[in-house]
N, C-alpha and C positions, 0 to 999 in steps of 0.2 A: 162157837162163834154165833153171836146174836146179830143176824142180818138186819134186824130192826134198828140197830144202832148205826148202820152204815150211812154215809152221806156222799155226795158228789160235789166236785168243785163248781162254784157258781159260774154261770155263763158270763164271761167278762163283758159281753155286750150289755148286760144288765147293771153294770157297775161303772160309775165315773169316778176315777181317783182324783180327789181334791187335796190330798195330803201334801203338806209343804215339803216333806222329805222325799217320799216316793214320787210325788208329782214332778219334782225337779229332776229326779233320776230318769223318769220316763220321758220327760220332755227332752232331756239330753240325748237319750237313745233315738227319739223320733226326729229331732232336728239335726243332730250331729252324727250319731253312730250309724244309722241306717244308710244315709247317703255316703258317708265315708267308707263303710264296709262294701258298698256296691262298687265304689271305685277300686277298693283293694282287691275284690274278687275279679276285677277286670284289669288288674296290674297297672293301675293308673295313679298310684300314690308314690310320688318321688321319695326315694330313700328307703322305702319299705320293701321287705321281702316279697317277691312276686308270688302270687297265689296259683296262677295257671288254671283256676277252677273253671271260669267261663271259656277260656281257651280250649279246654278239653271237651266241653259240651259242644262247642261250635265245630271242633274237629270231628267229633263223633257224628254230628248231624250231616256234615259233608260226606263222611264215609257211608252213611245210610243212603244218602242220595245217589252216590256212585254205584251202590249195589243194584240199582234199577237199570244201569246201563250195560249194554252188551260187553262181554269180555271181562267183566269184573272178577277178580280172584280174592276170595276171603283170606285175610291175613292169618298165618299160622302163629300160634302162641309163642311169644318170645319174652322171657323174664327180663325185665329192665330195671330191677331193683325195687326196694320198698319205697325209695324216693328217687325220682329221676329228674335231673336238672339239665337244661341245655348248656352246651359249651359257652354260648353267648346269651346271657339272660335277657339282653335287650333285643335279641333277634331269634326267638325260638322257632323251630320248624313248625309250620302251620298245621300239619296233619299228624303230629306226634303227641303222645301223652306226656305231661310233665307234672311234677309235684309228688305228693304221697299217694299211695294206693287208695286212700280214703278221701281224696280231694273233693269228690262230688258232694260230700256231706256238708261242706261249708256253705254251699249255695242253699241247700235245703234249710239249714238253720236260719239263714238270713231271710228266706221266704217266710218261715214260721214267725220270726220276730216281726216282720212287716205285716203279716196277717193280724197279729195281736194289736199292733199299732192302729191298723185300719179299722179294727172293731170299734174303737172309740173316737178315732180322729180320721174321718174320711179325707183322703188325699188323692185326687185324680192323677196327679203326676206320679206318685209312688206306685199307685195301683197299675198305671200304664206301664211303668218300668217292669213290675213283676209280671204282668201279662205278656209283655214282649219276651222276657226271659223264659217264661213257661213254653212259649212257642218253640224256642230252641231246644228245650228239654224234650218236648214231644217229638221233634225231628230226630233227636239223638237216640230214641228208644228203638231197640232191636225188634224186628217183626214178631219174635217169640214173646215179647213182653219184658224180656231181660233188659236191665238198665244199669250198667256200670261202665263208665267210660274207659277205665283201665283195661278191661278185657275186650270191650268193643273195639278199641284201637290197637291193642296188643295181640289179640287173637282169642276168639270166643271158645276155641277148643280147650283153653285152659280154665274156663269158668268153673267155679265150685271145686277146684282141685286143691286149694289151699285155704280152707275155711278158717283155719287157726289164725292166720296172719293177714289175709287180704281183704277183709272188711266188706265184702259184697253185701252181706246180710245187715251189717251195721248201716251201710248207705241206704238199704231198703228201709230200715227203721226210721231214719231221718227223713227220707222221702215221704213216708206215710204221715209222720208227725206234721210236716209242712203242708201236705195236701189236705189233710183233715182241717187244720187250722185255717187255711186259705178258703176252703169251701164254707166253713162255718162263718167266716168273717165277711165274705163277699157273695156267697151263693154260687160262685163259679166252680164248676166241677171238672174242668179240663185236666188239672194236675191230679185231682182225685182219681180220675179214670186211668191216668198214667200209673199211679200208685197201685190201683187195684189190678191192673194188667201185670205189673211186676210181681205183686203178691200172689196172683193166680198162678203165674209161672212157677214161683217157689213152692206153692202148694202141690203142683204137679210133680216137682222134683224131690220133695222131702216129705217124710211121714213114716208111720209104722208099717204101711203096706209093703208087701213083697215087691222088690225091684226098685224101691225108692231109697234115696240117700238117707242114711241114719245120722247125718251130721247136724251141727248146730252152730250158732254164731261164735266166732272167735272173740269179737268185741260185741258185747251185749248192747242192745236197745230195741232190737226187733221184737223182743218178748213183750215189752209194754206197748210198743207202737202197734203191734197186731191186735192187742186188746182194744186200743183206741179205734182202730179200723173196724173191728167187730161192733163196737158201741155206736159208731157212726153209720154203719151200713146194715147192721143186723145179720151179717153173713157169718154163720157158725164156723165155716171153714177157717176163718182167720183166728178165731179163738182156739180152735183145734190145733192149728199150726203152732201157736204160741205155747199151748200146753205140751205139744210134742217136743219143742225145743227145751222146755224146762225139764220134762220127764227124762229126756235122753241124756242131758248134760251130766258128764262125769260117770256114766254107767260103764260097766265092763262088757265087752272090750272097749277100751277108751278110744273114741273116734279119732281124736287128734293124734294119738299114738299110731293107730292104724294108717291114718293119712300120711304121717311122716314116714312110715315104713314104705309105703307105696312110692312116695317121691324119692326116697333114698335109693330104692331098687332101680327106679327109672333113670336116675342120674348117676348111678354107679358109686354111691357113697355108702359108708358103713350104716347098717340098719340100727336104729336106736334100740336100747334095751327096754324090756317090758317094765317100765317104771312110770306110773301115772302121777307121782308126786310132783314132777316137773310142771304139771299143768295146773298147779295151784295159782299160778300167775293169771290164768284164764278162768279161775273158779271152776275148773273141770277135773279136779283131782278126786272128787267123790260126788255121788248124787246130791242134788241141792237140798233134799229133805234131811240129809245126814250132816250137813255142814254146820259147824258150831263157831268157827272163828273167821272173822273177816280177813281175807288174805288176798294177795296178788294186786294187780293193777286196780287202784282205788276207784277210778271212774267206771271201769267195767263192772266192778263189784256193786257200786251204787245203782247202776242201771239194772243189773240182774236182780238185786233185792227188790227194786221197784216193780219189776215184772212179776216177781213171786208174790208180792203183796197184792197186786192187781188180780192175779189169778186166784189167790185165796179168797179175796173179797167176792169175786163173781161166782166161784164154784163151791164156796164153803169148805174148802180143803183145810181141815184143822192141822194136819201134819205140816203142810206148807206154811201155815201161819205160825206154828210153833218154831219152825226154822227161822222165819223172819224175826221173831221176837228174840231168839238166841243171838242172831247176828246183830240185831240192833243193840242189845245189851253189851255185846262184845265191843262194838264201836264206841258207844258213849261212855262206857266205864273204863276202857283200857286204851283207846286209840284215837281219841278226839282232842284236837287242839282247842284251847280256850277261845280262839277266834272262830270256831266253827269249821275249821279246815280238817281234812283227813288226808292220809297218805304221808307217812313220815320220812320216806326215803326216796332219793332220786333214782336209785337202782330199780328199774321197772316201774317208776312212778307209782309206788306201791305202799300198801300197809306194811309197817315193820312189825316186830314182835311186841307183845303187850308192854305198855308203859314206855316204849321207846319213842319219845317225842322231842327230838332235837330242835333247837330254835334257829340256829344260823344255817344249818344244812337242810332245814325242812323243805319238803317239796310242796305239800299242801296246794295241789293244783286247783285253779279256779273251777275247772269242770268237775272236780271231785266234790267240792263244796256244793255245787249245783246238784250233783247226783244225790248227795245226802238230803238236800231239800226235797228232791223228788221222792225219795224213800220215806221221809218224814211225813209228807202230805198224804201219801198212800196209806201209811199206817193210821193217820188221822181219819181217813175215809172209812177204814174198817171200824174204828172205835175212837171216839173223841177222848183223848187223854192229853193233858197239858205237857207231859214229858216229851211227846213228839213235837208239839208246837214250839216248845222252848228251844229245842235244838234247831228246828227249821228257822226260827227267828234269829238265833245266834249266827247261823251260816249266812243268812241273807243280809243282815245288817252289817256284817263284818267282812268275811272273806269274799263273798260274792261281789259286793260293790267295790271292795278293794281292788278287784281285778281290772277295773276301768278307771282311768283318770277322771278327775272332776269335770274336765272339758269334753270327755268322750272321745279323745283323739289318740289315746295310747293305752296299752294294756299290759297287765301282768299275767303270765302263765303260771308262775311259781309265787307263792305267798309266804315268805319266811317270817319269823317272829323276831328276828334279830339280824341286823345288817351292819357290816363295816365295809364301806367301799374299798378301803385299802386292802382288806383281806380278800375281797371278791376279785380284785385285780391280780393278786399274787398266788392265790391258793386254787389249784385246779379242782379240788374237792368241792369248791363253791361255784364252779363254772355254770351251773344251772340257775344260779341266783342272779337276778338283774337288779341293779340299784336304782334304775329308772324304768318307767314303763316303756314298752316298745311300740313302734307304729303298727307293726303287723308281725306275723310269724309264718314261716313256711308251713309249719304244722299249726294251723290257726283255728283249732277247735274251740278255744276259750272265748275270743271276742264275740262271735255270733251266739254262743251259748249264753253269755251274759245278756245280750240283747233280747233273747227270747224269754228268759225267766223274768227279767225286769218288766218287759212289755206285758207279761201275763200275770203280774204280781197279785192281781185281785183274786185269781184262782187259788192262791196260797193263803190269802187273808181270810177268805170266806168259803165255807162249804154249806150245803143244804140238803135236807131231805124234805119230804112233801110239806110239812107244816112247821119245820124248824130251820132257823138260820144260825149257823155257828160263826162267831167272830174269833178267829185264831190270832190274827195280827191286827193291831190297831192302826190301820191306814185310813185317814180321813177319806170318806167316800159318800157318794149318793147311790143307793142300792134300790133296785126295783124287784119286788117279790110278789108273786100272786098266790093267794091262799083261798081256795074254794071260790074262785071267780072274783075275789076282791083284790084289787091292786094296792099294795103297800109301797110307799116311798120312804125309805129309811135313810136318815142323814146321820152319818157317823162323823163326829168332830174329834180330832185327836191332836194332842201336843207331843205325843211320843215320836221320836226317842229322846227328846230333850227335857220334857217335863211329864210327870205322871198323871195326866188328866185325859179323860175321854168321856164322851157321852153320845148316846144314840137317841134320836128323836123320831117318832113314828108319825107319818102323815097318811091319812086314809079318808076316803069319802064315806066309808061305812065301817062299823065295828067288825073286827076280824079276830078269830081265835087262832092263836099260834104260839110258838115257843121261840124266844130269843135267848141264845146261849153265849156266854162271854167267858173267855179264858182268864184265869187268874195266873199271871206270869210267875214263874219260879224265882225271878230276881226280886220280887216284891214281897217283903216280910209281912206287911200289914195292909192288904187290900181292903177297900171299903166300896161296896157296890149297893146302890139303892135303886129300886124300881117303883112303878106305880103301886099305890095301895090296893090291896085285894088280890094281887097276883100271887099265884102259887110259886114258891121259891124252893129250889133244890140245888145243893152243891154236890158235885160228883166228879171224880177224876180230874180235879183242877179246873172245872168249869162251874159257873153259876147259871142256872136255868130259870127263866121267868116264863110261866105259862098262864095264859088267861085270855080275856077279851081285851084287845088293844084298840084304843080310840085315838082319834086325831089329837096330836100334841103330847101323847104319853111319852115318857122319857126315862131312860136308864142312865145313871151317872156313875162313873168309876173314878175313884181316887186310888192311884197306884204309886205310892211314894217311892221316889228313887233315891236311894242312899249310895254314897260312894263306898264301894266294897273292895277290900283287899282279899284276893283269892290265892290260896296256896294249893299247889298240886299235891297229889298223892305222893308220899315219900319214895314210892317206887320209880317215880319219874326223876331220874338222877340229875338231869340238867337243871331242874328247877328247885333243888334243895336250897333253902335259905333265901328264896326269892318270892316275890308276890306279883300278881298281875292286877291292875286296877280296872274295875268295871263300874258302870253306872247305868242302870236300866239294861237294855239289850246291847249296849255299846261297850266294846272292849277298847281300852285306851293304850296308847304307846307314847314313849318319849322319842323326840326327834332332835337331831343336831341343830336344826334351825332355831329351836327354842332353848336348848340346854347346852350348846357348845359341844366340843369334841369329847371323846373318851367317856361315853355314857356308862361304861363298865365301872368307872370310878365313883358313880353316884350311888347313894344309899338312901332309902326312904325311912322316915321315922314312922313306924306303924301306929304309935300313939297319937299322931297328929291327924289321923284320918277324919275325925269328927270336926276338924277345923279346916277341911279342904275348901279352897276358894273356887267357886263355880262361876265362870264368866263366858262371854261369847267371844269367838274368834272368827275372822273371815279369811277363808283360803280359796283362792281362785274365784272370788265373787260369791262364794257360798258360806252362809253363816252356820256355825255349829258350836256346841258347847265344849269348852276346854276346862281343864282342872289344874289347880296348883296345890301341891302338898309340900310340907316342910320335909327337909332331908339334909343330907350332908354330902360334901364332895371330898374324896380322899386326895391328899396331896400327891402329885406326880414326883417320883424321885428324880434326882439330877441325871443328866444324860449319860454320864459315865459311872453311874451307880453299879455295884456288882450284881450279877445275875441272881445270886442267892446271898442271903444275909441272915443273921440270927433274928428271930422274931422279936418285934417290938410293937407296942400298941400303935396302930396307924394314926397319923396326924390328919385330922379332918377339919373342915370349915363348914359352917352352916350354908345351906343352899336351898333355893326354891326350885322344886322339880315341877316342870310343866308337862302336861299330857294333852294330846289331841286324839280324836277318834282314830282307831287303827285304819279304817277304810280310807282316810285322807292322807296317809303318809306318802312321801315322795311326790307331792304336788308342788313343792317349793324348791325343787332342785335336788341334786344328789347330796346325801348325807347319811350319818349313822341313824339307826332306829332300833329300839328295843321295847318289846312288850313286857318282859319280866324284868324286875328291878330288885336289887339286893335290899335286905332289911337288916 
């Protein structure tokens, strides 16, 4: 590993996003999503699933206050289920925990998204709301530093007894992420001190030392969050704890197995057999450095691999980096949807076996695509290579933004590539697939996750090292970078994702020597990049580098022609034999019933007509985007009473114009059929 190649995400406070595409999405999050989600977290959205998130924090704060009163008795642990709901959702008992065991994390993700928004858009009202909520969180924290409302309300004597399933360390991870983000955005450290107290308590409980717990998170994220806390505070103990969690995971004796044995003996159940393979769902079936295939719950996996990449970058651990590369290759070569989604099966929200990428039963959770973007950016931080940025871009422009309606008021948890509303209503195998976005979810991990990655998009578009700025994604922006005391103002203009043009102009009061590096996207066959005369130019790993003395007005121009492309899947992907997916630039397209009528499965594309594709603008929910029209055919539907089977005859077809819209925009015009893959 060459540490000189490493870079870090740009401080988003140094970037103003002016991009028509991402600027619109960010404004939607700022104006609509953040206020809406705050209402949802407080159970004030009519018709939406109640969250109970802030209910639980308030209940825990009241319990902590009662502890100071004479005669208080600490509640003994009572298991109330992985999800607990009140008998009457309109009137929950004030002092009881409700929701999923990980409900606390929804608030933390909302705070993180709010922090990123505040970094570029000061908003006293939003900041005041966050500050008031943080006061509640402070009041809910146990005197030991522990902070998980499920156990504070249900009995602290049960804390850390079910690491596999009960998400305490997952909630710690999201607390850390939100606390660091809010501190960096506002300079206020109250939530950061809460996070450090909880992390310090976990440091006292876990580690290689004798007498400490040898467990690790059931749902990963603490690994990369602790790295972030280390980088924010300089405290080595947080890096050490992250390393311990990674080193310990999947080793023998398997902690989750031993934990289950203890619980089984206590509850009088049969003791599980000595078989660690079951813990592949948690990526704990073998040590992380020995793992070769992406398996189990896709979100957990993406978070784990992100933490592994962080650790390898900071420590130079080549063995850990080799594992990251193996797992990356396994995902992108055998388990990645063309929309940038991962997780092919609803069973366990998990990766399926290689090349099993069903379209109508796809899970492709929004959070999983976000976790893949996390992983991709961290691999880019280690070494700039366009293969990572290509996948990061694919996920962000397609599955990530598909998870949110264009108006920001409803959301997808699952992102299928083919939908028939009639089938979804009748087939229980499709019960996880929603044909319209939902106002909220009882398990609401995805909506605030979308908000936080969208609000921090600049940190994915740009990374930097001392004298180099990398442009990974072409988001129109105004960027400030200082080089040897000289301040550069860099203006990036971009027409992507609709047209293949971008340019960066340098503004500086004094000449400055540095390097500007630009990604050459994998979707572009013939990129053309020009820079100022006399600059040293180098092309490496899918990036073009310009190094030299930059003066005011210097400019780099990029022509990235966007062709309409027909993509075929590897023949091992059985579902997509004889079908193609249409892409243009970073955008994956789909057919919708609103444009093509019913029975999309009867449509066939003429592959010879791709060069005659008509490219035009369409407006959906007030947002302009590029649509495509390609020549094709519609197969005639047989009569109602036609036999179920008949001797083969050449199908009767009529010419048809097939219309495609960006995948991320589907289901914004009402319920209807949708398909990414089309027959040829």
